[in-house]
C-alpha positions as CSV (number, residue, x, y, z in Angstrom):
1,M,113.4,123.2,63.1
2,S,112.9,122.8,66.8
3,G,109.4,122.2,68.3
4,P,107.5,124.5,70.6
5,A,109.2,125.3,73.9
6,V,108.0,123.2,76.8
7,R,107.3,125.4,79.7
8,P,108.3,124.4,83.3
9,R,105.7,122.5,85.2
10,R,104.1,124.3,88.1
11,A,104.4,122.3,91.3
12,V,102.8,122.9,94.7
13,I,104.4,121.1,97.7
14,L,102.3,121.1,100.9
15,G,104.7,120.7,103.8
16,G,107.6,121.6,101.4
17,S,109.9,123.4,103.9
18,R,111.3,120.4,105.9
19,G,112.3,116.8,105.6
20,I,110.9,114.9,102.7
21,G,108.9,117.9,101.5
22,A,112.1,120.0,101.3
23,A,113.9,117.2,99.4
24,V,111.0,117.0,96.9
25,T,111.1,120.8,96.5
26,E,114.8,120.8,95.6
27,H,114.4,117.7,93.4
28,L,111.7,119.3,91.3
29,A,113.5,122.6,91.1
30,A,116.6,120.8,89.9
31,R,114.8,119.4,87.0
32,G,113.4,122.7,86.0
33,D,110.0,122.9,87.6
34,D,108.6,126.1,89.1
35,V,107.6,125.3,92.7
36,A,105.5,126.8,95.5
37,I,106.3,125.7,99.1
38,V,103.3,125.7,101.4
39,H,104.4,125.8,105.0
40,R,102.8,126.6,108.4
41,T,105.3,128.0,111.0
42,A,108.7,126.9,109.8
43,S,109.6,130.2,108.1
44,A,113.4,129.8,108.6
45,A,113.2,126.3,107.2
46,A,111.1,127.5,104.2
47,D,113.7,130.3,103.5
48,R,116.5,127.7,103.6
49,T,114.6,125.4,101.2
50,R,113.8,128.3,98.9
51,T,117.4,129.4,98.8
52,A,118.6,125.9,98.0
53,A,115.9,125.5,95.2
54,L,116.7,128.9,93.7
55,R,120.2,127.8,92.9
56,H,118.7,125.8,90.1
57,G,117.4,128.9,88.3
58,G,113.7,128.4,88.4
59,R,110.8,130.1,90.2
60,V,110.3,129.3,93.9
61,E,107.4,130.8,95.9
62,T,106.7,130.4,99.6
63,I,103.1,130.5,101.0
64,L,102.4,130.6,104.7
65,A,99.2,128.7,105.6
66,D,98.0,126.8,108.7
67,L,96.6,123.8,106.8
68,S,94.9,122.5,109.9
69,V,92.4,125.4,109.7
70,P,89.4,124.8,107.4
71,E,89.6,126.7,104.1
72,Q,93.3,127.4,104.4
73,P,94.3,124.5,102.1
74,A,92.0,125.8,99.4
75,A,93.2,129.3,99.9
76,A,96.9,128.1,99.7
77,M,96.2,126.4,96.4
78,A,94.5,129.5,95.0
79,T,97.5,131.6,96.0
80,A,99.9,129.1,94.4
81,A,97.9,129.1,91.2
82,Q,97.9,132.9,91.1
83,R,101.7,133.1,91.7
84,L,102.7,130.3,89.4
85,G,100.1,130.9,86.7
86,G,98.4,127.5,87.3
87,I,99.1,124.1,88.8
88,D,100.3,121.0,87.1
89,V,101.6,119.0,90.1
90,V,100.6,118.7,93.8
91,V,102.7,116.8,96.3
92,L,101.1,116.2,99.7
93,A,104.0,116.1,102.2
94,A,102.4,117.9,105.2
95,A,102.0,115.8,108.3
96,A,100.3,116.1,111.7
97,P,102.5,115.7,114.9
98,L,103.2,112.1,115.7
99,T,101.8,110.8,118.9
100,L,102.8,107.3,120.1
101,K,100.2,105.5,122.1
102,R,98.7,102.1,122.4
103,M,95.2,101.8,121.1
104,Q,93.6,101.6,124.5
105,K,95.2,104.9,125.4
106,L,94.2,106.8,122.2
107,T,91.6,109.5,122.4
108,A,89.2,110.7,119.7
109,A,91.3,113.8,119.5
110,D,94.4,111.9,118.7
111,V,92.7,110.1,115.8
112,T,91.0,113.2,114.6
113,A,94.3,115.1,114.4
114,Q,95.8,112.5,112.2
115,L,92.7,112.3,109.9
116,Q,92.8,116.1,109.7
117,G,96.5,116.2,108.8
118,S,96.6,113.2,106.5
119,V,93.1,113.3,104.8
120,M,91.2,116.5,105.2
121,V,94.1,118.7,104.2
122,A,94.6,116.6,101.1
123,F,90.8,116.5,100.4
124,E,90.4,120.3,100.6
125,A,93.6,121.1,98.8
126,L,92.9,118.8,95.9
127,Q,89.3,119.7,95.5
128,A,90.5,123.3,95.1
129,A,93.4,122.4,92.8
130,F,91.3,120.2,90.5
131,P,90.3,122.9,87.9
132,W,93.9,123.9,87.5
133,L,95.1,120.3,87.3
134,C,92.6,119.6,84.5
135,E,94.1,122.4,82.5
136,G,97.7,121.5,83.4
137,Q,100.6,119.9,81.6
138,D,101.0,116.2,82.3
139,A,99.1,116.8,85.6
140,A,99.9,114.5,88.5
141,V,99.5,114.2,92.3
142,V,101.6,112.3,94.8
143,F,100.7,111.6,98.4
144,I,103.5,111.0,100.9
145,L,102.2,108.1,103.0
146,S,104.1,105.5,105.1
147,S,105.3,102.0,104.8
148,C,102.8,101.1,107.5
149,T,100.3,101.1,104.6
150,V,102.0,98.2,102.9
151,G,103.0,95.9,105.8
152,T,102.3,95.1,109.4
153,A,101.0,98.1,111.4
154,P,103.7,99.1,114.0
155,S,102.7,99.1,117.6
156,Q,101.8,102.5,119.2
157,Y,101.3,104.1,115.8
158,G,97.5,103.5,115.8
159,A,96.3,107.1,115.1
160,Y,99.1,107.6,112.5
161,T,98.3,104.3,110.7
162,I,94.6,105.1,110.6
163,G,95.3,108.5,109.1
164,K,97.6,107.1,106.4
165,Y,95.2,104.3,105.4
166,A,92.4,106.9,105.1
167,A,94.7,108.9,102.9
168,L,95.4,105.8,100.8
169,G,91.7,105.4,100.3
170,L,91.4,109.0,99.1
171,M,94.4,108.6,96.8
172,R,92.9,105.5,95.1
173,T,89.4,107.1,94.8
174,L,90.9,110.2,93.1
175,A,93.1,108.0,90.8
176,T,89.9,106.3,89.5
177,E,87.7,109.4,89.3
178,W,90.3,111.7,87.8
179,A,91.8,109.4,85.2
180,S,89.3,110.4,82.6
181,R,90.6,114.0,83.0
182,A,94.2,112.8,82.5
183,V,95.2,113.6,86.1
184,R,97.4,110.8,87.6
185,V,97.3,110.2,91.3
186,N,99.8,108.0,93.1
187,A,101.5,107.6,96.5
188,V,104.9,106.8,97.9
189,S,105.3,105.1,101.3
190,P,108.7,105.6,102.9
191,S,109.9,103.6,105.9
192,L,111.5,105.3,108.9
193,T,113.3,108.3,107.4
194,L,116.1,110.5,108.7
195,T,114.1,113.7,109.3
196,E,113.3,116.0,112.2
197,Y,109.9,114.3,112.4
198,V,111.4,111.3,114.1
199,D,114.2,112.9,116.0
200,F,112.4,112.4,119.3
201,L,112.6,108.6,119.0
202,P,115.2,106.9,121.1
203,P,118.5,106.2,119.1
204,Q,118.1,102.5,119.4
205,V,114.8,102.6,117.5
206,G,116.5,103.9,114.4
207,Q,119.4,101.4,114.8
208,Q,117.0,98.5,115.1
209,A,115.0,99.7,112.1
210,A,118.1,99.9,110.0
211,E,119.3,96.4,111.1
212,H,115.9,94.9,110.1
213,T,115.9,96.6,106.7
214,P,117.3,94.4,103.9
215,L,119.5,97.3,102.7
216,R,120.7,97.9,106.2
217,R,120.0,101.6,106.6
218,L,117.2,104.1,107.1
219,A,115.6,106.0,104.3
220,T,116.7,109.5,103.5
221,P,114.5,112.3,102.3
222,E,116.3,112.1,98.9
223,D,115.3,108.5,98.5
224,T,111.6,109.4,98.6
225,A,112.1,112.6,96.5
226,A,113.6,110.5,93.7
227,A,110.5,108.1,93.8
228,V,108.2,111.1,93.8
229,G,110.1,112.6,90.9
230,F,109.7,109.3,88.9
231,L,105.9,109.2,89.5
232,L,105.6,112.8,88.4
233,S,107.7,112.2,85.3
234,P,106.5,111.4,81.7
235,Q,108.2,108.0,82.2
236,A,105.3,107.2,84.6
237,G,102.7,108.5,82.3
238,F,100.7,105.2,82.3
239,I,100.9,104.7,86.1
240,T,98.1,105.8,88.4
241,G,96.6,104.5,91.6
242,I,99.8,102.8,93.0
243,N,101.3,103.0,96.4
244,L,105.1,102.7,95.9
245,P,107.1,101.5,98.9
246,V,110.5,103.3,99.5
247,S,111.6,101.0,102.3
248,G,115.0,99.4,101.4
249,G,113.3,96.0,100.8
250,G,111.3,96.2,104.0
251,V,107.6,97.0,104.3
252,T,107.1,98.2,107.9
253,V,108.0,101.4,109.7
């Protein structure tokens, strides 16, 4: 006699329409999860990601929300829970626009934008999701951070690095506090990745980064999606509070 059927896990991916977030969306859909893609303005990208994920036969929802606006992250989580019937998994892949400036040129607005995009969005969304996660199936959260949090901080990425380190602190606090509720919280930190997010960089920057990576290439969104998938899986059921580099053997952006 077979055991009771295991229902699909219900995953919410903030910033799930592009780049790493889109790769995570398709990875989770491919293994049978129901997914909700939360996106801001990239409607065409969200439609493409949804179409790709639907090929795997599960449920795929798209939710339009400007996560930079207070209360929108919480509202997006409530909508996702309503559409999916609950929340088991949250992946935080949304990111603020990248501004490259040396520290003496940074403004308070530059730093605040990164803190909003990396920390406050996650803080508000996860506070809202907590009741559903506590009732979820093998509940888990993964932050998408950066390899700048595990190595030397790169020059001109000051605001970005500050935001990612603050998010790392939030991740570790949640891992400690939520462990008693059987909610695991981890992070992955990819190095420079082939996404639209870094398309504005001069070509030589990517080439130099690949040459200085022991595996001699840049990361792909699928590399990080696979690491996220592992941390969300039952095989990682006794892992919480870690920051996993996905950097080809290197530790800096």
